[in-house]
KOLMI-357347 format. One record per residue: residue number from 1; residue in three letters; chain; x, y, z of N, C-alpha, C, O in turn. Coordinates in nm, 4 decimals, always signed. Atoms other than C-alpha are relative to their C-alpha. Layout:
# KOLMI-357347
  num  residuo  cadena      n.xx      n.yy      n.zz     ca.xx     ca.yy     ca.zz      c.xx      c.yy      c.zz      o.xx      o.yy      o.zz
  NUM      ALA       A         X         Y         Z         X         Y         Z         X         Y         Z         X         Y         Z
...
***
This chain:
# KOLMI-357347
  num  residuo  cadena      n.xx      n.yy      n.zz     ca.xx     ca.yy     ca.zz      c.xx      c.yy      c.zz      o.xx      o.yy      o.zz
    1      GLN       A   +0.0953   -0.0681   +0.1068   +0.0954   -0.9912   +1.7472   +0.0400   +0.1230   -0.1151   +0.0487   +0.2440   -0.0944
    2      VAL       A   -0.0588   -0.1238   +0.1281   +0.2080   -0.7941   +1.4195   -0.1186   +0.1045   -0.0100   -0.2363   +0.0726   -0.0268
    3      GLN       A   +0.0719   -0.1187   +0.0429   +0.0601   -0.4550   +1.3780   +0.0246   +0.0910   -0.1184   +0.1350   +0.1409   -0.1407
    4      LEU       A   -0.0529   -0.1014   +0.1154   +0.0475   -0.2462   +1.0810   -0.0924   +0.1301   +0.0063   -0.2144   +0.1274   -0.0098
    5      VAL       A   +0.0457   -0.1287   -0.0217   -0.0132   +0.1297   +1.1356   +0.0068   +0.0725   -0.1485   +0.1174   +0.0888   -0.2001
    6      GLU       A   +0.0171   -0.0539   +0.1271   -0.1256   +0.2929   +0.8025   -0.0454   +0.1494   +0.0061   -0.1262   +0.1904   +0.0894
    7      SER       A   +0.0331   -0.1623   -0.0096   -0.1509   +0.6745   +0.7322   +0.0142   +0.0425   -0.1184   +0.0658   -0.0275   -0.2056
    8      GLY       A   -0.0235   -0.0678   +0.1323   -0.1617   +0.9198   +0.4578   -0.1036   +0.0065   -0.0969   -0.0798   +0.0571   -0.2065
    9      GLY       A   +0.1039   -0.0014   +0.0860   -0.5024   +0.8740   +0.3078   -0.0767   +0.1398   +0.0197   -0.0373   +0.2321   +0.0909
   10      GLY       A   +0.0814   -0.1228   +0.0143   -0.7630   +1.1343   +0.2459   -0.0674   +0.0123   -0.1325   -0.0884   -0.0690   -0.2225
   11      LEU       A   +0.0881   -0.0618   +0.1230   -0.9504   +1.3557   +0.0083   +0.0985   +0.0834   -0.0842   +0.1658   +0.1766   -0.0402
   12      VAL       A   -0.0850   -0.0965   +0.0908   -0.7673   +1.4882   -0.2992   -0.0501   +0.0351   -0.1631   -0.1178   -0.0525   -0.2168
   13      GLN       A   +0.0770   -0.0282   +0.0959   -0.8713   +1.6449   -0.6180   +0.0824   -0.0790   -0.1097   +0.2028   -0.0992   -0.0938
   14      PRO       A   -0.0547   +0.0316   +0.1251   -0.8097   +1.4858   -0.9757   +0.1488   +0.0444   -0.0365   +0.1773   +0.1641   -0.0323
   15      GLY       A   -0.1288   -0.0397   +0.0188   -0.4467   +1.4842   -1.0632   +0.0946   +0.0367   +0.1051   +0.2131   +0.0630   +0.0841
   16      GLY       A   -0.1083   -0.0054   -0.1111   -0.2992   +1.5269   -0.7371   +0.0641   -0.1229   +0.0387   +0.0573   -0.2289   -0.0235
   17      SER       A   -0.0829   +0.1030   -0.0440   -0.0717   +1.3284   -0.5166   -0.0229   -0.0622   +0.1291   -0.0515   +0.0288   +0.2068
   18      LEU       A   -0.0191   +0.0163   -0.1301   -0.0767   +1.1206   -0.1883   +0.0968   -0.0778   +0.0194   +0.1461   -0.1245   -0.0832
   19      ARG       A   -0.0855   +0.0979   -0.0474   +0.1568   +0.9102   -0.0113   -0.0355   -0.0606   +0.1104   -0.0184   -0.0017   +0.2171
   20      LEU       A   -0.0207   +0.0915   -0.0959   +0.0837   +0.6238   +0.1922   +0.1011   -0.0514   +0.0878   +0.2165   -0.0626   +0.0464
   21      SER       A   -0.0985   +0.0690   -0.0934   +0.2529   +0.4719   +0.4867   -0.0537   -0.1100   +0.0692   -0.1746   -0.1143   +0.0920
   22      CYS       A   +0.0406   +0.0996   -0.0552   +0.2385   +0.1689   +0.6488   +0.0972   -0.0623   +0.0876   +0.1603   -0.1525   +0.0326
   23      ALA       A   -0.1051   +0.0349   -0.0813   +0.4719   +0.0956   +0.9442   -0.0183   -0.1491   +0.0594   -0.1147   -0.1529   +0.1358
   24      ALA       A   +0.0082   +0.1177   -0.0783   +0.5016   -0.2761   +1.0697   +0.0887   -0.0132   +0.1120   +0.2071   +0.0200   +0.1175
   25      SER       A   -0.0925   -0.0036   -0.1479   +0.5929   -0.3516   +1.4411   +0.0386   -0.1462   -0.0065   -0.0240   -0.2310   +0.0572
   26      VAL       A   -0.0658   +0.1354   +0.0507   +0.7900   -0.6591   +1.3146   +0.1527   +0.0084   -0.0077   +0.1852   +0.1234   -0.0370
   27      SER       A   -0.1376   +0.0079   +0.0370   +1.1640   -0.7233   +1.2825   +0.0038   +0.0087   -0.1626   -0.0903   -0.0336   -0.2298
   28      ILE       A   +0.0121   +0.0045   +0.1343   +1.2758   -0.6591   +0.9260   +0.0640   -0.1316   -0.0466   +0.0924   -0.1523   -0.1645
   29      SER       A   -0.0748   +0.1410   +0.0328   +1.4315   -1.0024   +0.9264   -0.1236   -0.1145   -0.0291   -0.1108   -0.2216   -0.0883
   30      SER       A   +0.1198   +0.0862   -0.0013   +1.0522   -1.1402   +0.9655   -0.0592   +0.0208   -0.1502   -0.1267   -0.0710   -0.1968
   31      ILE       A   +0.0563   -0.0143   +0.0831   +0.9605   -0.9813   +0.6501   +0.0358   -0.0682   -0.1361   +0.1513   -0.0774   -0.1776
   32      ASN       A   -0.0364   +0.0188   +0.1546   +0.9239   -1.1143   +0.2953   -0.0468   +0.1296   -0.1126   +0.0158   +0.1933   -0.1972
   33      ALA       A   +0.0264   -0.1243   +0.0986   +0.7382   -0.8597   +0.1217   -0.1099   +0.0663   +0.0480   -0.1933   +0.0138   +0.1218
   34      MET       A   +0.1032   -0.0833   -0.0415   +0.5209   -0.5818   +0.1671   -0.0701   +0.0642   -0.1093   -0.0231   +0.0723   -0.2228
   35      GLY       A   +0.0739   -0.0009   +0.1304   +0.2470   -0.4643   -0.0323   -0.1325   +0.1164   +0.0191   -0.1641   +0.1447   +0.1347
   36      TRP       A   +0.1343   -0.0975   -0.0325   -0.0850   -0.1936   -0.0810   -0.0917   -0.1129   -0.1048   -0.0438   -0.1828   -0.1941
   37      TYR       A   +0.0954   +0.0475   +0.0562   -0.3972   -0.3467   -0.2048   -0.1271   +0.0900   +0.0175   -0.1246   +0.1552   +0.1219
   38      ARG       A   +0.1192   -0.0740   -0.0416   -0.7422   -0.1665   -0.2161   -0.1312   -0.0676   -0.0533   -0.1291   -0.1704   -0.1210
   39      GLN       A   +0.1018   +0.0810   +0.0317   -1.0996   -0.2428   -0.2618   -0.1358   +0.1040   -0.0013   -0.1615   +0.1876   +0.0853
   40      VAL       A   +0.0906   -0.0834   +0.0083   -1.3884   -0.0785   -0.3682   -0.1621   -0.0673   +0.0424   -0.1782   -0.1757   -0.0136
   41      PRO       A   +0.1058   +0.0619   -0.0079   -1.7503   -0.1742   -0.2504   -0.0640   -0.0798   -0.1138   -0.0716   -0.0338   -0.2278
   42      GLY       A   +0.0558   +0.1209   +0.1079   -1.9133   -0.4894   -0.4399   +0.1121   -0.0755   -0.0801   +0.0889   -0.1692   -0.1564
   43      LYS       A   -0.1047   +0.0685   +0.0753   -1.5553   -0.5744   -0.5652   +0.1003   -0.0542   +0.0719   +0.1136   -0.0114   +0.1866
   44      GLU       A   -0.1084   +0.0669   -0.0500   -1.2662   -0.7858   -0.4850   +0.1091   +0.0726   +0.0466   +0.1466   +0.1577   -0.0340
   45      ARG       A   -0.1311   -0.0705   -0.0238   -0.9571   -0.6487   -0.3016   +0.1166   -0.0086   -0.1033   +0.1685   -0.1197   -0.1135
   46      GLU       A   -0.1102   +0.0426   +0.1217   -0.6949   -0.6277   -0.5828   +0.1347   +0.0832   +0.0514   +0.1513   +0.1827   +0.1219
   47      LEU       A   -0.1635   -0.0613   -0.0539   -0.3127   -0.5710   -0.5460   -0.0048   +0.1200   -0.1063   -0.0682   +0.1238   -0.2117
   48      VAL       A   -0.0369   -0.1184   +0.0169   -0.1910   -0.2292   -0.6092   +0.1424   +0.0163   -0.0463   +0.1796   +0.0604   -0.1550
   49      ALA       A   -0.1581   +0.0530   +0.0306   +0.1826   -0.3087   -0.5861   +0.0561   -0.0444   +0.1312   +0.0152   -0.0166   +0.2439
   50      SER       A   -0.0924   +0.0701   -0.1072   +0.4343   -0.4989   -0.3841   +0.1339   +0.0075   -0.0071   +0.1807   +0.0217   -0.1200
   51      ILE       A   -0.1329   +0.0140   +0.0122   +0.7884   -0.5124   -0.2957   +0.0599   -0.1276   +0.1022   +0.0135   -0.1598   +0.2116
   52      SER       A   -0.0411   +0.1100   -0.0566   +0.9953   -0.8052   -0.2017   +0.1173   +0.0610   +0.0985   +0.1559   +0.1779   +0.0977
   53      SER       A   -0.1222   -0.0541   -0.0725   +1.2812   -0.7932   +0.0518   +0.1233   +0.0181   -0.0903   +0.2321   +0.0701   -0.0654
   54      GLY       A   -0.1452   -0.0316   +0.1033   +1.5177   -0.7821   -0.2170   -0.0006   +0.1151   -0.0687   +0.1011   +0.1589   -0.1226
   55      GLY       A   +0.0225   -0.1314   +0.0748   +1.3482   -0.4605   -0.3654   -0.0799   -0.0272   -0.1277   -0.1185   +0.0694   -0.1935
   56      SER       A   +0.0804   +0.0345   +0.1230   +1.1594   -0.6515   -0.6572   -0.1434   +0.0715   +0.0205   -0.1939   +0.0658   +0.1326
   57      THR       A   +0.1226   -0.0509   -0.0274   +0.8281   -0.4640   -0.7106   -0.0632   -0.0590   -0.1193   -0.0122   -0.1043   -0.2218
   58      VAL       A   +0.1412   +0.0328   +0.1130   +0.4964   -0.5445   -0.9046   -0.0957   +0.1056   +0.0180   -0.1233   +0.1638   +0.1229
   59      TYR       A   +0.1166   -0.1097   +0.0491   +0.2503   -0.3165   -1.0181   -0.1265   -0.0309   -0.0669   -0.1099   -0.0913   -0.1729
   60      ALA       A   +0.0987   +0.0253   +0.0844   -0.0937   -0.3492   -1.1386   +0.0004   +0.0876   -0.1025   +0.0276   +0.2061   -0.0829
   61      ASP       A   -0.0273   -0.0600   +0.1321   -0.0990   -0.2544   -1.5062   -0.0483   +0.1368   +0.0018   +0.0164   +0.2210   -0.0605
   62      SER       A   +0.0539   -0.1347   +0.0171   -0.3264   +0.0574   -1.4466   +0.0850   +0.0904   +0.1177   +0.0341   +0.2008   +0.1373
   63      GLU       A   -0.0772   -0.0806   -0.0851   -0.0787   +0.2072   -1.1869   +0.1460   +0.0011   -0.0443   +0.2377   +0.0702   +0.0001
   64      LYS       A   -0.1655   -0.0516   +0.0714   +0.2345   +0.1761   -1.3914   -0.0088   +0.1096   -0.0233   -0.1031   +0.1571   -0.0866
   65      GLY       A   -0.0541   -0.1490   +0.0403   +0.3971   +0.5147   -1.3994   -0.0436   +0.0803   +0.0620   +0.0059   +0.1928   +0.0561
   66      ARG       A   +0.0641   -0.1066   -0.0698   +0.1720   +0.6730   -1.1782   +0.0182   -0.0480   +0.1412   -0.0078   +0.0361   +0.2273
   67      PHE       A   -0.0296   +0.0654   -0.1421   +0.2561   +0.4511   -0.8571   +0.1175   -0.0433   +0.0248   +0.1628   -0.1281   -0.0521
   68      THR       A   -0.1250   +0.0452   -0.0313   +0.5825   +0.4098   -0.6841   +0.0008   -0.0710   +0.1202   -0.0245   +0.0145   +0.2051
   69      ILE       A   -0.0364   +0.0675   -0.1320   +0.6345   +0.1623   -0.3755   +0.1455   -0.0101   +0.0251   +0.2283   -0.0292   -0.0639
   70      PHE       A   -0.1451   -0.0056   -0.0466   +0.9539   +0.1726   -0.1695   -0.0131   -0.0180   +0.1339   -0.1111   +0.0180   +0.1990
   71      ARG       A   +0.0033   +0.0399   -0.1767   +1.0519   +0.0494   +0.1919   +0.1088   +0.0788   +0.0271   +0.2014   +0.0990   -0.0515
   72      ASP       A   -0.1190   -0.0338   -0.0698   +1.2664   +0.2184   +0.4288   -0.0454   -0.1073   +0.1129   -0.1458   -0.1223   +0.1824
   73      HIS       A   -0.0362   +0.1102   -0.1007   +1.4033   -0.0782   +0.6230   +0.0330   +0.0010   +0.1360   +0.0072   -0.0799   +0.2252
   74      THR       A   -0.0232   -0.0781   -0.1605   +1.5274   +0.1172   +0.9196   -0.1308   +0.0389   +0.0653   -0.1346   +0.0503   +0.1878
   75      LYS       A   +0.1373   -0.0214   -0.0878   +1.1639   +0.1963   +1.0067   -0.1040   -0.1279   +0.0063   -0.1913   -0.1408   +0.0921
   76      ASN       A   +0.0913   +0.1020   +0.0504   +0.9944   -0.1219   +0.8590   -0.1399   +0.0543   -0.0468   -0.2535   +0.0165   -0.0182
   77      THR       A   +0.1190   -0.0447   +0.0652   +0.7808   +0.0783   +0.6654   +0.0107   +0.0091   -0.1662   +0.1142   +0.0221   -0.2315
   78      VAL       A   +0.0141   -0.0028   +0.1192   +0.6394   +0.0795   +0.3299   -0.0654   +0.1062   -0.0432   -0.1574   +0.1477   +0.0273
   79      TYR       A   +0.0770   -0.1213   +0.0470   +0.5262   +0.3691   +0.1258   -0.0390   -0.0365   -0.1365   +0.0169   -0.1165   -0.2115
   80      LEU       A   +0.0503   +0.0087   +0.1493   +0.3023   +0.4155   -0.1864   -0.0459   +0.1480   -0.0276   -0.1374   +0.2174   +0.0167
   81      GLN       A   +0.0413   -0.1488   +0.0550   +0.3355   +0.7362   -0.3776   -0.0972   +0.0034   -0.1288   -0.0649   -0.0427   -0.2383
   82      MET       A   +0.1446   -0.0164   +0.0945   +0.0071   +0.7990   -0.5806   +0.0276   +0.1659   -0.0863   +0.0109   +0.2766   -0.0351
   83      ASN       A   +0.0269   -0.0915   +0.0747   +0.0417   +1.0342   -0.8461   -0.0682   +0.0276   -0.1048   -0.0678   -0.0738   -0.1745
   84      ASN       A   +0.0960   -0.0179   +0.1026   -0.1936   +1.1796   -1.1138   -0.1207   -0.0718   +0.0304   -0.1733   -0.1486   -0.0502
   85      LEU       A   +0.1251   +0.1004   -0.0483   -0.4830   +1.0306   -0.9231   -0.1105   +0.0380   -0.0838   -0.1177   +0.1453   -0.1437
   86      ASN       A   +0.1130   -0.0285   +0.0710   -0.8024   +0.9946   -1.0801   -0.1382   -0.0504   +0.0730   -0.1214   -0.1483   +0.1458
   87      PRO       A   +0.1408   +0.0703   -0.0522   -1.1782   +0.9108   -0.9605   +0.0009   -0.1482   +0.0309   -0.0548   -0.1971   +0.1292
   88      GLU       A   +0.0227   +0.1464   +0.0209   -1.1382   +0.5542   -1.0344   +0.1260   -0.0649   +0.1115   +0.1329   -0.1858   +0.1333
   89      ASP       A   -0.0733   +0.0334   -0.1025   -0.8639   +0.5351   -0.7696   -0.0395   -0.0062   +0.1286   +0.0262   -0.0667   +0.2133
   90      THR       A   +0.0573   -0.0151   -0.1313   -1.0945   +0.6190   -0.4788   -0.0205   -0.1569   +0.0403   -0.0649   -0.2338   -0.0450
   91      ALA       A   +0.0377   +0.1326   -0.0531   -1.1244   +0.2889   -0.2721   +0.0987   +0.0067   +0.1576   +0.1712   +0.0962   +0.2011
   92      VAL       A   -0.0438   +0.0063   -0.1342   -1.0082   +0.1894   +0.0610   +0.1362   -0.1149   -0.0162   +0.1364   -0.2297   -0.0608
   93      TYR       A   -0.1629   +0.0763   +0.0308   -0.6211   +0.0646   +0.0581   +0.0465   -0.0660   +0.1311   +0.0331   -0.0171   +0.2433
   94      TYR       A   -0.0430   +0.0748   -0.0872   -0.4843   -0.1748   +0.2509   +0.1478   -0.0750   +0.0216   +0.1690   -0.1764   -0.0448
   95      CYS       A   -0.1497   +0.0457   -0.0256   -0.1157   -0.2618   +0.3621   -0.0148   -0.1510   +0.0450   -0.0875   -0.2000   +0.1315
   96      ASN       A   -0.0075   +0.1672   -0.0310   -0.0349   -0.6363   +0.3558   +0.1576   -0.0151   +0.0250   +0.2482   +0.0502   -0.0267
   97      VAL       A   -0.1361   +0.0550   -0.0377   +0.2663   -0.8046   +0.5066   -0.0036   -0.1104   +0.0072   -0.0791   -0.1682   +0.0854
   98      VAL       A   -0.0199   +0.1530   +0.0041   +0.3979   -1.1533   +0.3962   +0.1272   -0.0146   +0.0931   +0.2341   +0.0415   +0.0689
   99      LEU       A   -0.0915   +0.0378   -0.1265   +0.5982   -1.2688   +0.7002   +0.0604   -0.1527   -0.0316   -0.0275   -0.2379   -0.0441
  100      TYR       A   -0.0614   +0.1388   -0.0006   +0.8219   -1.5947   +0.6583   -0.0427   -0.0780   +0.0932   -0.0279   -0.0506   +0.2123
  101      GLY       A   +0.0472   +0.0933   -0.0469   +0.6634   -1.8919   +0.7483   -0.1121   +0.0346   +0.0958   -0.1402   -0.0441   +0.1862
  102      LEU       A   +0.1070   -0.0477   -0.0846   +0.3892   -1.7135   +0.9156   -0.1132   +0.0474   -0.0479   -0.2052   +0.0832   +0.0257
  103      GLY       A   +0.1218   -0.0598   +0.0747   +0.1498   -1.6012   +0.6579   +0.0065   +0.1462   -0.0301   +0.1152   +0.1943   -0.0621
  104      SER       A   +0.0213   -0.1243   +0.0608   +0.0363   -1.2612   +0.5740   -0.0791   +0.0643   +0.1010   -0.1484   -0.0054   +0.1751
  105      ARG       A   +0.0921   -0.1028   -0.1057   -0.1326   -0.9631   +0.7927   -0.0580   +0.0827   -0.0948   -0.0088   +0.0975   -0.2067
  106      TRP       A   +0.0362   -0.1202   +0.0393   -0.3355   -0.7013   +0.6985   -0.0312   +0.0845   +0.0961   -0.0768   +0.0519   +0.2057
  107      GLY       A   +0.0364   -0.1036   -0.0782   -0.3716   -0.3629   +0.8224   -0.1461   +0.0613   +0.0220   -0.2123   -0.0269   -0.0327
  108      ARG       A   +0.1526   -0.0323   -0.0289   -0.7202   -0.2186   +0.8974   -0.0498   +0.0794   -0.1236   -0.1621   +0.0449   -0.1602
  109      GLY       A   +0.0436   -0.0652   +0.1202   -0.7574   +0.0212   +0.5839   +0.0125   +0.1223   +0.0175   +0.0174   +0.1692   +0.1312
  110      ILE       A   -0.0063   -0.1452   -0.0259   -0.7305   +0.3698   +0.5087   -0.0615   +0.0570   -0.1450   -0.0154   +0.0285   -0.2555
  111      GLN       A   +0.0853   -0.0708   +0.0987   -0.9685   +0.5669   +0.2855   +0.0800   +0.1002   -0.1092   +0.1477   +0.1917   -0.0624
  112      VAL       A   -0.0416   -0.0979   +0.1019   -0.8533   +0.7514   -0.0376   -0.1007   +0.0505   -0.1020   -0.1599   -0.0278   -0.1763
  113      THR       A   +0.1394   -0.0525   +0.0727   -1.1086   +0.9599   -0.2149   +0.0690   +0.1237   -0.0939   +0.1501   +0.2067   -0.0527
  114      VAL       A   -0.0588   -0.0723   +0.1139   -1.0325   +1.1458   -0.5524   -0.1055   +0.0595   -0.0318   -0.1904   -0.0210   -0.0700
  115      SER       A   +0.0867   -0.0595   +0.0227   -1.2644   +1.3877   -0.6089   -0.0059   +0.1627   -0.0199   +0.0734   +0.2189   +0.0556
  116      SER       A   -0.0312   -0.1236   +0.0099   -1.3111   +1.7595   -0.7190   -0.1256   +0.0573   +0.0608   -0.1388   +0.1791   +0.0717
***
């Protein structure tokens, strides 16, 4: 049973920063890619950023230059550093892990609220 433990969300003022973490309870060799998605009520879940096992990254256009995704292979953890946050970034953020031959798994989600 793969478990993804997300942390780091909360309330932040516009222009502030947060760092999200997602620790996966699988061996690093099982992981193809890790990423973050977000969802607001009434809208589909959308990609924020992803990182492959080789370190290649993909970002949504609205996050380029503000968000950075990176991995700590020793901890099977993926991070999302979010800077210069604005109210439009308010959403539930979900960690996603793509496993070799086993499909993907989702975290439970973590709330990020950007408000003054």
